[in-house]
N, C-alpha and C positions, 0 to 999 in steps of 0.2 A: 504493500499500499504506500502510495506516495506521501511523503511528509507535507503537512500543510504549509503553504506559502503565505508569508506575510502580505498583507494588503498593501497596494502601492501607496506610497505617501506623496499626497499632492501638496504643492507649495500653498503656503498660506495666502489668502486672499486679504485685500484691504478691509473688507467688510468684516471678516473673521477676526482679524487682529483688533478692530476697533470694538467689537463685541467682547472679546477677551479682555481688553483693557477696561471696558466698562464694568464688566463683572468683577474684576479684581478690585476696582476702585470702589464698587458697591460693598465688597465683603469688608474691605479695610475700613470703610466708613461706618459699617455696622459694628465692627470690632471696636473701633475707637469710642463709639457712642456707648456701647455696652460696658466697656472698660471705665469710662468716665461715670456711668451710672452706678457702677459697682463701687467706685471709689467715693462718690459723693452720698450714696444712699446710706441710710443709718444701718440698716441690716438687710442685705441682699438674701442670704441664706436663712431659713428658719432657725430659730434659736433652739427651741425643744425638739430636737432631732432625735427622739428616742426610738428605740427598736420598734415599739408598737406602732408609733406614728409613721415610720417608714414602710412597714409592713402594710398597714391599711391604706396607704397612698395619701395620707394627709400632708406629709413633707412635700411630695411631689406636687400635689396641687397648689400649696403655698408658693412653692418656687415658680411654678408656671405663671400663677397670678402676679407674682413681683417682676418676673421677666417681661410680662405683657406691658408693664408700666414703663419699659425702656423707650426712648425717643424713636428709634426706628420701628419697633412693634407698635408703639401707639399711633404714629402716623400712617403705618401700613394698614392698621385697623380701620382708621378713619377714612382712608382712600377706599378700602373694600366696601365699607358701609355706604358710601357715597355712590359708588358704581352699582352696587345692589339696588339701590333706590332708584337711581336715574335710568337704568337699564332693564330692570326687572320689576320694579315697584315693591322690592322687599324692605321691610321695616325692622328686620332682625328678630331675635327670638323672644322678645318680651312685648312687642308691639304689634297690634293687628289693625288693619284699616277696614271699617265697615262701609257705610255709604260714602260717596265722594267727599273727602275732607274731614270726615270723622274717624278719629284715632281710638283705640281701646287698649287697656292693659290685659296683656295675656293672663296674668295671674287671676283676674276675675272669672276666667272661663275654665280654670283647673278644677278637676274633681280629685280629691285627695283620698288616698288609702287611708282608712281609719278617721275620715273627717268627722263622723258622728262622735266618735270617742274624744277627739280633740275639742269639739264644741262643747261636749259635756264637761270635760275638765275645766275649760275656761268659764263656764257658767258656774261651776262650784267654786272657782277662785272668786268670782264677782260677789257671790253669796257670802263668802267668808270675809271679803272687804267690807261689805255692807254691815255685817255683824261687828267687826272690828270698830268701824267708824261709829255705829250706834252706841257702842259702849263709851264713846267719848262725847256723845250728844251731838253727833255730826250726821246729816242725813245724806243719802247717795241717790242720784239719778243716772241710770245707765242709757246712754243714747247710741242707737245704732245707725251708722249712714249706710243706705243700701248702695250696691254696685251702680256705677254708671251704666253699665250693660243691662242692668235691670230697669233703670228709669228711663234711658234712651234706647229702649229696645227697638224703636222704630228706626233708628238709625244704624243698626248692625248690619244691613245690606245681606251680604252672603256669609256673614259670621254666624257660627253656631254656638248658642249658650245652651249647655246641656240642661235637660229637663230635672236631672238630680239637684240642681242647685235652686230650684224654684222654692221649696220649702224651707230653705236655710235660715232666713230671718225669722220665719214663724216658729221654727224650732228653737231658735235662740231666746225669743221673747217668751215663748211658753215656759222654757225651763227656769227663767228668771221669775216670771210670775209665780210659778209654783213655789219657788223658794221666797216668796214676799219681797222680792227686790223691785223697786220701782223701776220700769223700763219704758222706753219710748221709741218706736220705729218710725223713722222719718219718710217712709215710702210715700204715704198719702200726701204729705206736705210737699214733697218734692215733685210729685206727679201733678200737682195742682198749679205749679209755676206757669204763667201765661206763655212765657218764651222757653228758652232752653235753660235747664236746671244746672247743666254741666257745660263746661267749655268743650269745643270741637277737638282741641288738640292737646288737651290737659286732663289729668285724672280727677280734678277737683271741680267742685260746683262753682257756678257763676255767683256774682254779688246777689242776684235775684234768688238763685237757689238757697245761698247762705242766709239771706233775709227770711225767706219762708221757713227754713229749718229753725232759725232764731225765734220766730213767732211761735211756732209749735212747741219748742223747749219752754218759752217763757210761759205759755198757757199751762204747761204741764206743772211747772214749778208753783205757779200760782194755786193749782189744784191741790199740790202737796201741803200748802198752808205752812211753809217754813218762815218762821219769823226773821225777816230781814231788816238790817240797820238802815240808817238815813244817809249812806254814801250816795254820791250822784255819779252818773256815768261819765260826765264831762267830756262830751264830743261835739265838735262842731263839723257839720256835713257840707261838703263843697263839691259841686258837680265837675267832672273832668272831661275834657274833650276826648273824642274817639282817638285811640292809640293803638299801636301794634302790641299784642301781648304775646310774649314767647311760651309755648306750651312745654310742659315737662315730658310729654311723650316724644316730642320731636327731639328733645335732648337725650331721652332714653334710647331712642332709635339711632343716635349718634349723627344726626343730621343738622345740629344747631350751628355748626360752622360753615355749612354751605351758604352761599349767596341766598338772600331770602326768596328770590324768584324761583330758586331750584328746590326749596323746601316744600313739604306739604302745605297746602293753601294757608296763608297767613291769617291770623284771627285779629280783626280790628274791634276793639271793645271800648264802649263808653262807660265810664265807671264813676263812682263816688268816693272821694277821700274822706275818711273819718279822721279829724285832727284832734289830738287829745288836748283838753285844756285844763290846766291846773285850777282848783277851786280857791278862792280867796278865803283865809281863814277867819271865821267868825266867832271863835270860842276859844277856850284854853286848850281843849282837846285837839282842835284843828291845828293849832300851833305846832304839836308834835306829830300831826298826821293821823292821830288815832281814829278820828271820826270818819276819815276817808278810805279806811281799810276795807276792802271788798269782803262780803260775807259769802260770796259764791267763788269757788275755784273750779276752773275747767282744766281737766286732764285729758290727753287724747293724742290724736295724730295731726298731720298736716291739714286736715280739713278744719281743725280749730284754729290754725294760724293763717289761713288764706281766706281771700274774698270778704274780710272783715266780719267774719261770723261773731266774734267776741264783742266788737263794738255794737254790732246790731242787736246781740243778745241784751247787752247792757242798757241800751236805748228802749228795747221792748219792755224790759223790767223796770226801767227807772232806777237802777242802782248799780253800783260798781261790780265789776267781775274780773277776777284775776285770771290770767291765762297762762297756764303751766304746761301746755301741750307741746309735743317735740315731733319735729319732722322726722319721719322714718322710725317713729317709736313703736309702731305696730300695736299690738294689744297692751302690753304691759310696760313699755319702755318709759313713758312719761309718768305712770303711776309710781313705779320703783323710785324713779329719780326724785320726784317730789316727796314721797313719804320719807325720804332719807334726807331731806333739806331742812336747813333752818327755817325756811318760809313756813313749812308745815308745823315744826315744833313749836315756834314762838308766835306764829299768828293763824291758828287753825280757823279755818271757815266754818260757817254753819251748815253749808250745802257743798257737795262735791258733784260736779257734772262730768261723768266719765264717757266720753265719745269714743266709739270703737268702729272699725270698718267692717263691712259684711265679708269682705274678701279675706279677712284675717281669722274669721271664726273657726274655719275647718282647716286652716294650714297646720302643718306640722308643729308641734310644741317646741318652744325655744326657752331659753334660760330666763329671759326677761318676762315670760309669761307667769312665772312664780311670784305673784305680788302678795305682800302680807302688809298688815297695818301695824306698825311698831306700837308697843304698849308704853 
């Protein structure tokens, strides 16, 4: 059998040489960027690299996550997201488009394994918190914000919201009612908004949606007959001209750095500014701020920090409201932080409004979900 002969070597072409040089330049640029990132980053490698964490893949996941933050990787990811949207209309793994211009969070459409068990555990936590607050003479009202995909179902277009999610809010309110925990479902209030209750390109409610929610919460609080002090909301309302409002779903899709004309259809919103005004002291207590301390504390998620929900609630009640919600806090993040704070220990309110999102009720349990009231 004849020995195999080497393939003939062709002389390098100018185009081939240029491609090789560009590839080498790109590799060296990537190496330089990654070395610089490793030198300036506080900790590139995971610190707790135990055998168990290595075996179960935790270390490799953390390393991959940190390497994704390198300049080359982050830039490439942005380019990939932009091309995916411009060429294929793809919004990434966590954002979905319904009707033209309407974006939805993928998390709202998830059906979780063990969802009923997770919901029951969170309901038991809320009941325990209610008992702990009651022992200190503090009332609790749990307010559930329904999903955007529930309220704006007519905007889903071709998106499918699983039927298994339909009873989720009812299951939550039924469990709390059975445990004698005051609870309010905002579904009816938000569906009654004349315009849009939620923004097109954002997960949150509009100012009108937040206003309807505030009115419903205020009515429920009045029905609870909680004795409130004489503090005043102290807001001046000023109309604002229509302006572009960036949506968090556009940012989550990685498209917020694109030129505005290339992004999903921009949202132009006419809003109202709620300007806080300090009250003039009229008594000795006022001089030290004691008379203006709010008797109501709101804990919850970014719904309580957007669209001026808390100022609208304060105006609806005619009393001051303290906002201790946290963006990204999910079910228990804000509650845990507030119960551990000096604000709770030194100036406890008469009523706590605990706002929770529907989409978090059946999600897998997290460490922050274990909320307890300190003694």
